C-alpha positions in Angstrom: -14.0 3.5 1.2 -10.7 4.9 -0.1 -8.3 6.7 2.1 -8.7 9.8 -0.1 -12.4 10.0 0.4 -12.1 9.4 4.2 -9.5 12.2 4.3 -11.5 14.7 2.3 -14.7 14.0 4.3 -12.8 14.5 7.6 -11.2 17.7 6.3 -14.6 19.1 5.4 -16.1 18.0 8.7 -13.3 19.5 10.8 -13.5 22.8 8.8 -17.2 23.0 9.4 -16.9 22.3 13.1 -14.2 24.8 13.5 -15.9 27.3 11.3 -13.1 27.5 8.8 -13.5 28.4 5.1 -11.7 25.8 3.0 -9.9 26.4 -0.2 -10.9 24.0 -3.1 -9.5 20.6 -2.1 -7.2 19.8 -5.0 -4.1 17.6 -5.0 -1.9 20.7 -5.5 -3.4 22.7 -2.6 -0.7 23.8 -0.2 -1.8 22.6 3.2 -0.8 26.0 4.8 -3.2 27.7 2.4 -6.1 25.2 3.0 -7.9 27.3 5.5 -7.2 24.9 8.4 -5.1 25.9 11.4 -2.8 23.8 13.6 -5.7 22.8 15.9 -7.7 21.7 12.9 -4.8 19.5 11.7 -4.4 18.0 15.2 -8.0 17.1 15.2 -7.8 15.8 11.6 -4.8 13.5 12.3 -6.4 12.2 15.5 -9.6 11.3 13.6 -7.8 9.8 10.7 -5.9 7.5 13.1 -9.3 6.3 14.3 -10.8 6.0 10.8 -7.8 4.6 8.9 -6.0 2.8 11.7 -2.7 4.5 11.1 -0.7 7.6 12.1 2.0 8.0 9.6 3.6 10.8 11.6 4.5 8.5 14.5 4.9 5.3 12.5 8.4 6.1 11.3 11.3 8.3 12.2 12.1 9.0 8.6 9.1 11.0 7.4 8.9 13.9 5.0 6.1 16.2 6.1 3.5 16.7 3.4 3.3 20.1 1.7 0.2 19.6 -0.5 -3.1 17.8 -0.1 -1.9 15.3 -2.6 1.2 14.6 -0.5 -0.9 14.3 2.6 -3.2 11.7 0.9 -0.2 9.8 -0.5 1.4 9.7 3.0 -1.8 8.0 4.4 -2.2 5.7 1.5 1.4 4.5 1.8 1.1 4.1 5.6 -2.0 1.9 5.1 -0.1 -0.3 2.7 2.8 -0.6 5.1 0.5 -1.4 7.9 -1.2 -4.2 5.9 2.1 -5.7 4.9 
């Protein structure tokens, strides 16, 4: 399964569990406008580390934090490639 699908499924699951209404999950969605709060993102990052085997936020000191959902997905896709290399 692709990183994008795993991320989207996890976002939807966390939102449902935390009873948050999600904005449409498009690449240009600003994460701060997604409907998720900081607890949701903490849960999401933890689950993605388990599911994808990487945590791009701790893998490097030189990281630009993602602004949009597309940026977030790209960050994880790049971290998976770096991990595999």
